VORONU-747401 format. One record per atom (N, C-alpha, C): residue in one letter; chain; atom name; x negated, y, z. Coordinates in steps of 0.2 Angstrom, whole numbers, plus 5000, padded with zeros to 4 digits. Each point is the difference from the previous one (the first is absolute). Last residue first. Layout:
[keza "A"; "A"; "CA"; [X; Y; Z]];
...
***
This chain:
[keza "D"; "A"; "N"; [4915; 4969; 4991]];
[keza "D"; "A"; "CA"; [5005; 4996; 4999]];
[keza "D"; "A"; "C"; [5005; 5000; 5006]];
[keza "G"; "A"; "N"; [4979; 5012; 4999]];
[keza "G"; "A"; "CA"; [5005; 5003; 4997]];
[keza "G"; "A"; "C"; [5007; 4996; 4999]];
[keza "E"; "A"; "N"; [4978; 4991; 5006]];
[keza "E"; "A"; "CA"; [5003; 5004; 5006]];
[keza "E"; "A"; "C"; [5006; 5004; 4998]];
[keza "E"; "A"; "N"; [4988; 4988; 4984]];
[keza "E"; "A"; "CA"; [5004; 4995; 5004]];
[keza "E"; "A"; "C"; [5003; 5004; 5006]];
[keza "E"; "A"; "N"; [4987; 5012; 4985]];
[keza "E"; "A"; "CA"; [5006; 4998; 4996]];
[keza "E"; "A"; "C"; [5004; 4995; 5005]];
[keza "L"; "A"; "N"; [4979; 5007; 5007]];
[keza "L"; "A"; "CA"; [5005; 5006; 5000]];
[keza "L"; "A"; "C"; [5006; 4998; 4997]];
[keza "I"; "A"; "N"; [4982; 4985; 4998]];
[keza "I"; "A"; "CA"; [5002; 5000; 5007]];
[keza "I"; "A"; "C"; [5006; 5006; 5001]];
[keza "K"; "A"; "N"; [4990; 4997; 4979]];
[keza "K"; "A"; "CA"; [5004; 4994; 5002]];
[keza "K"; "A"; "C"; [5003; 5001; 5007]];
[keza "E"; "A"; "N"; [4985; 5016; 4992]];
[keza "E"; "A"; "CA"; [5006; 5000; 4996]];
[keza "E"; "A"; "C"; [5005; 4995; 5002]];
[keza "V"; "A"; "N"; [4978; 5000; 5008]];
[keza "V"; "A"; "CA"; [5003; 5005; 5003]];
[keza "V"; "A"; "C"; [5007; 5000; 4997]];
[keza "T"; "A"; "N"; [4985; 4985; 4991]];
[keza "T"; "A"; "CA"; [5003; 4998; 5006]];
[keza "T"; "A"; "C"; [5004; 5005; 5004]];
[keza "S"; "A"; "N"; [4990; 5005; 4979]];
[keza "S"; "A"; "CA"; [5006; 4995; 4999]];
[keza "S"; "A"; "C"; [5002; 4998; 5007]];
[keza "L"; "A"; "N"; [4982; 5015; 4999]];
[keza "L"; "A"; "CA"; [5006; 5003; 4998]];
[keza "L"; "A"; "C"; [5006; 4995; 4999]];
[keza "L"; "A"; "N"; [4978; 4992; 5006]];
[keza "L"; "A"; "CA"; [5003; 5004; 5006]];
[keza "L"; "A"; "C"; [5007; 5003; 4997]];
[keza "R"; "A"; "N"; [4988; 4988; 4985]];
[keza "R"; "A"; "CA"; [5002; 4996; 5005]];
[keza "R"; "A"; "C"; [5003; 5004; 5005]];
[keza "E"; "A"; "N"; [4989; 5012; 4984]];
[keza "E"; "A"; "CA"; [5006; 4997; 4997]];
[keza "E"; "A"; "C"; [5004; 4995; 5005]];
[keza "P"; "A"; "N"; [4978; 5010; 5006]];
[keza "P"; "A"; "CA"; [5006; 5005; 4999]];
[keza "P"; "A"; "C"; [5006; 4997; 4998]];
[keza "E"; "A"; "N"; [4981; 4987; 5014]];
[keza "E"; "A"; "CA"; [5002; 5001; 4993]];
[keza "E"; "A"; "C"; [5006; 5004; 4999]];
[keza "I"; "A"; "N"; [4981; 5000; 5021]];
[keza "I"; "A"; "CA"; [5007; 4998; 4998]];
[keza "I"; "A"; "C"; [5001; 5002; 4993]];
[keza "P"; "A"; "N"; [4978; 4991; 5016]];
[keza "P"; "A"; "CA"; [5003; 5006; 4996]];
[keza "P"; "A"; "C"; [5007; 4998; 4998]];
[keza "K"; "A"; "N"; [5000; 4992; 5020]];
[keza "K"; "A"; "CA"; [4997; 5005; 4996]];
[keza "K"; "A"; "C"; [4994; 4997; 4996]];
[keza "E"; "A"; "N"; [5024; 4988; 5008]];
[keza "E"; "A"; "CA"; [4993; 5000; 5002]];
[keza "E"; "A"; "C"; [4996; 5005; 4995]];
[keza "F"; "A"; "N"; [5027; 4998; 5009]];
[keza "F"; "A"; "CA"; [4995; 5001; 4994]];
[keza "F"; "A"; "C"; [4993; 5000; 5003]];
[keza "F"; "A"; "N"; [5026; 4991; 5008]];
[keza "F"; "A"; "CA"; [4993; 5002; 5002]];
[keza "F"; "A"; "C"; [4996; 5000; 4993]];
[keza "H"; "A"; "N"; [5028; 5002; 5010]];
[keza "H"; "A"; "CA"; [4995; 4997; 4995]];
[keza "H"; "A"; "C"; [4993; 5002; 5003]];
[keza "S"; "A"; "N"; [5019; 5004; 5013]];
[keza "S"; "A"; "CA"; [5004; 4997; 4994]];
[keza "S"; "A"; "C"; [4995; 4997; 4996]];
[keza "A"; "A"; "N"; [4996; 5004; 5027]];
[keza "A"; "A"; "CA"; [4999; 5003; 4993]];
[keza "A"; "A"; "C"; [5004; 4996; 4995]];
[keza "P"; "A"; "N"; [4991; 4996; 5025]];
[keza "P"; "A"; "CA"; [5006; 5005; 4999]];
[keza "P"; "A"; "C"; [5000; 5003; 4993]];
[keza "W"; "A"; "N"; [4991; 4975; 5009]];
[keza "W"; "A"; "CA"; [4998; 5007; 4998]];
[keza "W"; "A"; "C"; [5006; 5004; 4998]];
[keza "D"; "A"; "N"; [4997; 4981; 5019]];
[keza "D"; "A"; "CA"; [5003; 5001; 4994]];
[keza "D"; "A"; "C"; [4998; 5007; 4997]];
[keza "E"; "A"; "N"; [4982; 4988; 5016]];
[keza "E"; "A"; "CA"; [5006; 5004; 5000]];
[keza "E"; "A"; "C"; [5004; 4999; 4993]];
[keza "G"; "A"; "N"; [4977; 4993; 5006]];
[keza "G"; "A"; "CA"; [5005; 4995; 5003]];
[keza "G"; "A"; "C"; [5007; 5003; 5000]];
[keza "L"; "A"; "N"; [4981; 5013; 4994]];
[keza "L"; "A"; "CA"; [5001; 4995; 4995]];
[keza "L"; "A"; "C"; [5005; 4995; 5002]];
[keza "V"; "A"; "N"; [4993; 5019; 5013]];
[keza "V"; "A"; "CA"; [5004; 5001; 4995]];
[keza "V"; "A"; "C"; [5001; 4995; 4995]];
[keza "H"; "A"; "N"; [4986; 4997; 5019]];
[keza "H"; "A"; "CA"; [5006; 5004; 5003]];
[keza "H"; "A"; "C"; [5005; 5002; 4995]];
[keza "Q"; "A"; "N"; [4979; 4989; 4995]];
[keza "Q"; "A"; "CA"; [5005; 4996; 5002]];
[keza "Q"; "A"; "C"; [5006; 5003; 5002]];
[keza "F"; "A"; "N"; [4977; 5008; 4991]];
[keza "F"; "A"; "CA"; [5007; 5002; 4998]];
[keza "F"; "A"; "C"; [5006; 4996; 5002]];
[keza "K"; "A"; "N"; [4976; 4995; 5004]];
[keza "K"; "A"; "CA"; [5000; 5007; 5002]];
[keza "K"; "A"; "C"; [5008; 5003; 4998]];
[keza "E"; "A"; "N"; [4993; 4978; 4993]];
[keza "E"; "A"; "CA"; [5001; 5000; 5008]];
[keza "E"; "A"; "C"; [5001; 5008; 5002]];
[keza "P"; "A"; "N"; [4996; 4992; 4977]];
[keza "P"; "A"; "CA"; [5007; 5001; 5002]];
[keza "P"; "A"; "C"; [5000; 5001; 5007]];
[keza "G"; "A"; "N"; [4979; 5006; 4984]];
[keza "G"; "A"; "CA"; [5003; 4995; 5003]];
[keza "G"; "A"; "C"; [5006; 5001; 5004]];
[keza "E"; "A"; "N"; [4985; 5014; 4985]];
[keza "E"; "A"; "CA"; [4999; 5000; 5007]];
[keza "E"; "A"; "C"; [5002; 4994; 5004]];
[keza "D"; "A"; "N"; [5003; 5003; 4976]];
[keza "D"; "A"; "CA"; [4993; 5002; 5001]];
[keza "D"; "A"; "C"; [4999; 4999; 5008]];
[keza "R"; "A"; "N"; [5022; 4996; 4992]];
[keza "R"; "A"; "CA"; [4996; 4995; 4997]];
[keza "R"; "A"; "C"; [4992; 5001; 5002]];
[keza "V"; "A"; "N"; [5016; 5016; 5006]];
[keza "V"; "A"; "CA"; [5001; 4994; 5004]];
[keza "V"; "A"; "C"; [4996; 4995; 4998]];
[keza "K"; "A"; "N"; [5000; 5020; 4988]];
[keza "K"; "A"; "CA"; [4996; 5001; 5006]];
[keza "K"; "A"; "C"; [5001; 4993; 5004]];
[keza "K"; "A"; "N"; [5012; 5001; 4980]];
[keza "K"; "A"; "CA"; [4992; 4999; 4999]];
[keza "K"; "A"; "C"; [4997; 5001; 5006]];
[keza "L"; "A"; "N"; [5023; 5004; 5001]];
[keza "L"; "A"; "CA"; [4998; 4992; 4999]];
[keza "L"; "A"; "C"; [4993; 4999; 4999]];
[keza "F"; "A"; "N"; [5008; 5023; 5002]];
[keza "F"; "A"; "CA"; [5000; 4996; 5006]];
[keza "F"; "A"; "C"; [4998; 4993; 4999]];
[keza "S"; "A"; "N"; [5003; 5020; 4985]];
[keza "S"; "A"; "CA"; [4994; 4995; 4999]];
[keza "S"; "A"; "C"; [4999; 4996; 5007]];
[keza "S"; "A"; "N"; [5024; 5013; 4990]];
[keza "S"; "A"; "CA"; [4994; 4999; 5004]];
[keza "S"; "A"; "C"; [4995; 4996; 4998]];
[keza "M"; "A"; "N"; [5027; 5010; 5000]];
[keza "M"; "A"; "CA"; [4994; 5000; 4995]];
[keza "M"; "A"; "C"; [4994; 5000; 5004]];
[keza "I"; "A"; "N"; [5028; 4994; 5004]];
[keza "I"; "A"; "CA"; [4994; 5001; 5002]];
[keza "I"; "A"; "C"; [4995; 5000; 4995]];
[keza "V"; "A"; "N"; [5026; 5007; 5002]];
[keza "V"; "A"; "CA"; [4996; 4996; 4996]];
[keza "V"; "A"; "C"; [4993; 5001; 5003]];
[keza "I"; "A"; "N"; [5027; 5002; 5009]];
[keza "I"; "A"; "CA"; [4993; 5002; 5001]];
[keza "I"; "A"; "C"; [4996; 4996; 4995]];
[keza "P"; "A"; "N"; [5027; 5009; 5004]];
[keza "P"; "A"; "CA"; [4995; 4995; 4997]];
[keza "P"; "A"; "C"; [4993; 5003; 5001]];
[keza "I"; "A"; "N"; [5021; 5006; 5016]];
[keza "I"; "A"; "CA"; [4996; 5003; 4995]];
[keza "I"; "A"; "C"; [4995; 4995; 4998]];
[keza "A"; "A"; "N"; [5017; 4996; 5017]];
[keza "A"; "A"; "CA"; [5002; 4999; 4993]];
[keza "A"; "A"; "C"; [4995; 5003; 4995]];
[keza "R"; "A"; "N"; [4997; 5003; 5025]];
[keza "R"; "A"; "CA"; [5000; 4993; 4998]];
[keza "R"; "A"; "C"; [5001; 4999; 4992]];
[keza "Y"; "A"; "N"; [5001; 5021; 5015]];
[keza "Y"; "A"; "CA"; [4996; 4999; 4995]];
[keza "Y"; "A"; "C"; [4999; 4993; 4997]];
[keza "K"; "A"; "N"; [5015; 5006; 5018]];
[keza "K"; "A"; "CA"; [5000; 5006; 4996]];
[keza "K"; "A"; "C"; [4996; 4999; 4994]];
[keza "P"; "A"; "N"; [5000; 4984; 5017]];
[keza "P"; "A"; "CA"; [5006; 4999; 4996]];
[keza "P"; "A"; "C"; [5000; 5006; 4995]];
[keza "N"; "A"; "N"; [4977; 4990; 5011]];
[keza "N"; "A"; "CA"; [5005; 5005; 5001]];
[keza "N"; "A"; "C"; [5006; 5000; 4995]];
[keza "N"; "A"; "N"; [4981; 4986; 4999]];
[keza "N"; "A"; "CA"; [5003; 4998; 5007]];
[keza "N"; "A"; "C"; [5004; 5006; 5002]];
[keza "K"; "A"; "N"; [4987; 5001; 4980]];
[keza "K"; "A"; "CA"; [5005; 4994; 4999]];
[keza "K"; "A"; "C"; [5003; 4998; 5007]];
[keza "L"; "A"; "N"; [4984; 5018; 4999]];
[keza "L"; "A"; "CA"; [5006; 5002; 4996]];
[keza "L"; "A"; "C"; [5005; 4994; 5000]];
[keza "K"; "A"; "N"; [4980; 4997; 5011]];
[keza "K"; "A"; "CA"; [5003; 5005; 5003]];
[keza "K"; "A"; "C"; [5007; 5002; 4997]];
[keza "Y"; "A"; "N"; [4984; 4986; 4990]];
[keza "Y"; "A"; "CA"; [5004; 4996; 5005]];
[keza "Y"; "A"; "C"; [5004; 5005; 5004]];
[keza "A"; "A"; "N"; [4986; 5009; 4983]];
[keza "A"; "A"; "CA"; [5005; 4996; 4997]];
[keza "A"; "A"; "C"; [5004; 4996; 5005]];
[keza "L"; "A"; "N"; [4982; 5013; 5008]];
[keza "L"; "A"; "CA"; [5005; 5004; 4997]];
[keza "L"; "A"; "C"; [5006; 4996; 4997]];
[keza "E"; "A"; "N"; [4980; 4988; 5006]];
[keza "E"; "A"; "CA"; [5004; 5003; 5006]];
[keza "E"; "A"; "C"; [5005; 5005; 4999]];
[keza "F"; "A"; "N"; [4987; 4991; 4982]];
[keza "F"; "A"; "CA"; [5004; 4995; 5003]];
[keza "F"; "A"; "C"; [5004; 5003; 5006]];
[keza "G"; "A"; "N"; [4984; 5014; 4990]];
[keza "G"; "A"; "CA"; [5006; 4999; 4996]];
[keza "G"; "A"; "C"; [5005; 4995; 5003]];
[keza "E"; "A"; "N"; [4979; 5003; 5011]];
[keza "E"; "A"; "CA"; [5004; 5006; 5001]];
[keza "E"; "A"; "C"; [5007; 4999; 4996]];
[keza "T"; "A"; "N"; [4979; 4986; 5003]];
[keza "T"; "A"; "CA"; [5007; 4997; 5000]];
[keza "T"; "A"; "C"; [5005; 5006; 5001]];
[keza "D"; "A"; "N"; [4975; 5003; 5000]];
[keza "D"; "A"; "CA"; [5001; 4994; 4995]];
[keza "D"; "A"; "C"; [5007; 4998; 4999]];
[keza "T"; "A"; "N"; [4996; 5026; 5007]];
[keza "T"; "A"; "CA"; [4998; 4993; 5003]];
[keza "T"; "A"; "C"; [5001; 4995; 4995]];
[keza "T"; "A"; "N"; [5004; 5021; 4992]];
[keza "T"; "A"; "CA"; [4996; 5002; 5006]];
[keza "T"; "A"; "C"; [4997; 4994; 5004]];
[keza "M"; "A"; "N"; [5009; 4992; 4980]];
[keza "M"; "A"; "CA"; [4999; 5007; 5000]];
[keza "M"; "A"; "C"; [4996; 5002; 5005]];
[keza "M"; "A"; "N"; [5011; 4977; 4988]];
[keza "M"; "A"; "CA"; [4994; 5002; 5003]];
[keza "M"; "A"; "C"; [4999; 5008; 4999]];
[keza "I"; "A"; "N"; [5019; 4990; 4990]];
[keza "I"; "A"; "CA"; [4999; 4997; 5007]];
[keza "I"; "A"; "C"; [4994; 5003; 5004]];
[keza "D"; "A"; "N"; [5018; 5011; 4980]];
[keza "D"; "A"; "CA"; [4993; 4997; 5001]];
[keza "D"; "A"; "C"; [5000; 4997; 5007]];
[keza "L"; "A"; "N"; [5023; 5005; 4985]];
[keza "L"; "A"; "CA"; [4996; 5001; 5006]];
[keza "L"; "A"; "C"; [4993; 4996; 5000]];
[keza "L"; "A"; "N"; [5024; 5011; 4988]];
[keza "L"; "A"; "CA"; [4994; 4996; 4997]];
[keza "L"; "A"; "C"; [4995; 5002; 5006]];
[keza "I"; "A"; "N"; [5028; 5001; 5000]];
[keza "I"; "A"; "CA"; [4994; 5002; 5002]];
[keza "I"; "A"; "C"; [4994; 4996; 4997]];
[keza "M"; "A"; "N"; [5028; 5009; 4995]];
[keza "M"; "A"; "CA"; [4995; 4995; 5000]];
[keza "M"; "A"; "C"; [4993; 5003; 5003]];
[keza "D"; "A"; "N"; [5020; 5013; 4999]];
[keza "D"; "A"; "CA"; [5003; 4994; 4997]];
[keza "D"; "A"; "C"; [4995; 4994; 5000]];
[keza "P"; "A"; "N"; [4998; 5020; 5019]];
[keza "P"; "A"; "CA"; [4999; 4998; 4993]];
[keza "P"; "A"; "C"; [5004; 4994; 4998]];
[keza "L"; "A"; "N"; [5005; 5020; 5019]];
[keza "L"; "A"; "CA"; [4999; 4993; 4999]];
[keza "L"; "A"; "C"; [4999; 4999; 4992]];
[keza "E"; "A"; "N"; [4993; 5022; 5015]];
[keza "E"; "A"; "CA"; [5005; 4998; 4994]];
[keza "E"; "A"; "C"; [4999; 4992; 4999]];
[keza "K"; "A"; "N"; [4990; 5011; 5019]];
[keza "K"; "A"; "CA"; [5002; 5006; 4997]];
[keza "K"; "A"; "C"; [5005; 4998; 4994]];
[keza "E"; "A"; "N"; [4989; 4983; 5012]];
[keza "E"; "A"; "CA"; [5005; 5003; 5004]];
[keza "E"; "A"; "C"; [5003; 5006; 4997]];
[keza "I"; "A"; "N"; [4983; 4989; 4989]];
[keza "I"; "A"; "CA"; [5006; 4995; 5000]];
[keza "I"; "A"; "C"; [5005; 5004; 5004]];
[keza "E"; "A"; "N"; [4979; 5010; 5000]];
[keza "E"; "A"; "CA"; [5003; 5001; 4994]];
[keza "E"; "A"; "C"; [5007; 4996; 4999]];
[keza "A"; "A"; "N"; [4986; 4997; 5019]];
[keza "A"; "A"; "CA"; [5003; 5007; 5000]];
[keza "A"; "A"; "C"; [5004; 5001; 4994]];
[keza "F"; "A"; "N"; [4988; 4980; 5001]];
[keza "F"; "A"; "CA"; [5006; 5000; 5004]];
[keza "F"; "A"; "C"; [5003; 5006; 5001]];
[keza "G"; "A"; "N"; [4980; 4999; 4988]];
[keza "G"; "A"; "CA"; [5005; 4997; 4997]];
[keza "G"; "A"; "C"; [5006; 4999; 5004]];
[keza "E"; "A"; "N"; [4981; 5010; 5009]];
[keza "E"; "A"; "CA"; [5003; 5004; 4995]];
[keza "E"; "A"; "C"; [5005; 4997; 4997]];
[keza "K"; "A"; "N"; [4989; 4986; 5014]];
[keza "K"; "A"; "CA"; [5003; 5006; 5004]];
[keza "K"; "A"; "C"; [5003; 5005; 4995]];
[keza "G"; "A"; "N"; [4987; 4982; 4991]];
[keza "G"; "A"; "CA"; [5006; 4998; 5003]];
[keza "G"; "A"; "C"; [5004; 5005; 5004]];
[keza "N"; "A"; "N"; [4984; 5008; 4980]];
[keza "N"; "A"; "CA"; [4999; 4995; 5006]];
[keza "N"; "A"; "C"; [5007; 4999; 5003]];
[keza "Y"; "A"; "N"; [4998; 5014; 4981]];
[keza "Y"; "A"; "CA"; [4993; 4997; 5000]];
[keza "Y"; "A"; "C"; [4998; 4996; 5006]];
[keza "A"; "A"; "N"; [5023; 5008; 4983]];
[keza "A"; "A"; "CA"; [4997; 5001; 5007]];
[keza "A"; "A"; "C"; [4993; 4996; 5000]];
[keza "A"; "A"; "N"; [5020; 5010; 4980]];
[keza "A"; "A"; "CA"; [4994; 4997; 5003]];
[keza "A"; "A"; "C"; [4999; 5001; 5007]];
[keza "R"; "A"; "N"; [5021; 4999; 4979]];
[keza "R"; "A"; "CA"; [4997; 5004; 5005]];
[keza "R"; "A"; "C"; [4994; 4996; 5003]];
[keza "V"; "A"; "N"; [5016; 5001; 4976]];
[keza "V"; "A"; "CA"; [4995; 4997; 5004]];
[keza "V"; "A"; "C"; [4998; 5005; 5006]];
[keza "R"; "A"; "N"; [5021; 4993; 4981]];
[keza "R"; "A"; "CA"; [4997; 5006; 5004]];
[keza "R"; "A"; "C"; [4996; 4997; 5005]];
[keza "Y"; "A"; "N"; [5006; 4990; 4975]];
[keza "Y"; "A"; "CA"; [5000; 4999; 5007]];
[keza "Y"; "A"; "C"; [4998; 5006; 5003]];
[keza "N"; "A"; "N"; [5000; 4996; 4976]];
[keza "N"; "A"; "CA"; [5005; 5004; 5003]];
[keza "N"; "A"; "C"; [5002; 4998; 5007]];
[keza "R"; "A"; "N"; [4983; 4991; 4985]];
[keza "R"; "A"; "CA"; [5006; 4997; 4999]];
[keza "R"; "A"; "C"; [5006; 5003; 5004]];
[keza "S"; "A"; "N"; [4977; 5008; 5000]];
[keza "S"; "A"; "CA"; [5002; 4999; 4993]];
[keza "S"; "A"; "C"; [5006; 4996; 4999]];
[keza "E"; "A"; "N"; [4992; 5004; 5022]];
[keza "E"; "A"; "CA"; [5003; 5006; 4997]];
[keza "E"; "A"; "C"; [5001; 4999; 4992]];
[keza "L"; "A"; "N"; [4988; 4983; 5011]];
[keza "L"; "A"; "CA"; [5007; 5000; 5002]];
[keza "L"; "A"; "C"; [5004; 5006; 4998]];
[keza "I"; "A"; "N"; [4976; 4998; 4995]];
[keza "I"; "A"; "CA"; [5004; 4994; 4997]];
[keza "I"; "A"; "C"; [5007; 5001; 5002]];
[keza "I"; "A"; "N"; [4986; 5016; 5010]];
[keza "I"; "A"; "CA"; [5001; 5001; 4992]];
[keza "I"; "A"; "C"; [5004; 4994; 4997]];
[keza "T"; "A"; "N"; [4995; 4998; 5023]];
[keza "T"; "A"; "CA"; [5005; 5005; 4999]];
[keza "T"; "A"; "C"; [5001; 5002; 4993]];
[keza "I"; "A"; "N"; [4983; 4984; 5006]];
[keza "I"; "A"; "CA"; [5007; 4997; 5001]];
[keza "I"; "A"; "C"; [5005; 5006; 4999]];
[keza "S"; "A"; "N"; [4978; 5007; 4999]];
[keza "S"; "A"; "CA"; [5001; 4996; 4995]];
[keza "S"; "A"; "C"; [5007; 4997; 5000]];
[keza "K"; "A"; "N"; [4992; 5013; 5018]];
[keza "K"; "A"; "CA"; [5001; 5004; 4994]];
[keza "K"; "A"; "C"; [5002; 4996; 4994]];
[keza "V"; "A"; "N"; [4994; 4989; 5020]];
[keza "V"; "A"; "CA"; [5007; 5003; 5001]];
[keza "V"; "A"; "C"; [5001; 5005; 4993]];
[keza "L"; "A"; "N"; [4979; 4990; 5002]];
[keza "L"; "A"; "CA"; [5005; 4995; 4998]];
[keza "L"; "A"; "C"; [5007; 5003; 5001]];
[keza "D"; "A"; "N"; [4983; 5013; 5006]];
[keza "D"; "A"; "CA"; [4999; 4999; 4993]];
[keza "D"; "A"; "C"; [5006; 4995; 4998]];
[keza "R"; "A"; "N"; [4996; 5005; 5023]];
[keza "R"; "A"; "CA"; [5004; 5005; 4997]];
[keza "R"; "A"; "C"; [5000; 4999; 4992]];
[keza "D"; "A"; "N"; [4999; 4983; 5021]];
[keza "D"; "A"; "CA"; [4996; 5001; 4994]];
[keza "D"; "A"; "C"; [5004; 5005; 4996]];
[keza "D"; "A"; "N"; [5010; 4991; 5019]];
[keza "D"; "A"; "CA"; [4994; 5005; 5002]];
[keza "D"; "A"; "C"; [4996; 5002; 4994]];
[keza "E"; "A"; "N"; [5027; 4993; 5003]];
[keza "E"; "A"; "CA"; [4994; 4997; 4997]];
[keza "E"; "A"; "C"; [4994; 5005; 5002]];
[keza "I"; "A"; "N"; [5028; 4997; 4997]];
[keza "I"; "A"; "CA"; [4996; 5001; 5006]];
[keza "I"; "A"; "C"; [4993; 4996; 4999]];
[keza "V"; "A"; "N"; [5023; 5010; 4985]];
[keza "V"; "A"; "CA"; [4994; 4996; 5000]];
[keza "V"; "A"; "C"; [4996; 5002; 5006]];
[keza "L"; "A"; "N"; [5027; 5001; 4992]];
[keza "L"; "A"; "CA"; [4995; 5003; 5005]];
[keza "L"; "A"; "C"; [4994; 4995; 4999]];
[keza "I"; "A"; "N"; [5022; 5006; 4984]];
[keza "I"; "A"; "CA"; [4996; 4995; 5002]];
[keza "I"; "A"; "C"; [4994; 5004; 5004]];
[keza "N"; "A"; "N"; [5026; 5004; 4989]];
[keza "N"; "A"; "CA"; [4995; 5003; 5005]];
[keza "N"; "A"; "C"; [4996; 4994; 5002]];
[keza "K"; "A"; "N"; [5016; 5004; 4977]];
[keza "K"; "A"; "CA"; [4999; 4996; 5006]];
[keza "K"; "A"; "C"; [4994; 5003; 5004]];
[keza "G"; "A"; "N"; [5010; 5007; 4978]];
[keza "G"; "A"; "CA"; [4998; 5004; 5005]];
[keza "G"; "A"; "C"; [5000; 4997; 5007]];
[keza "S"; "A"; "N"; [5003; 4988; 4978]];
[keza "S"; "A"; "CA"; [5006; 5004; 5002]];
[keza "S"; "A"; "C"; [4999; 5004; 5007]];
[keza "G"; "A"; "N"; [4987; 4984; 4985]];
[keza "G"; "A"; "CA"; [4999; 5001; 5007]];
[keza "G"; "A"; "C"; [5005; 5004; 5003]];
[keza "M"; "A"; "N"; [5004; 4995; 4977]];
[keza "M"; "A"; "CA"; [4996; 4994; 5003]];
[keza "M"; "A"; "C"; [5000; 5001; 5008]];
***
């Protein structure tokens, strides 16, 4: 199934990282973790992942977006599929879209978006689908 594909999880919730790691490792994916955008970028530079699972709100409300745009604007990293996992849309609904106009008007730099909480089977099927398409 996962055939040892390398997935980088960039998420500040350590319990969620553990859960995602267990889910993905059950399908033979190799999982690495980082807990903020700076650590995530360092991990990407160390070894290019086959996919990134990225939280949006970490040190700042838009840290994940900033990292994703940085990756998508660099030819070295542009091809890495990014799956955003966030409760960002809930925050936009709660606080109003005005605060987030600088990212809402942009083309989102991600393959897919999951609103938290994440359903394990849906996550697995999406990861598998994206990595199959990348392998073609």
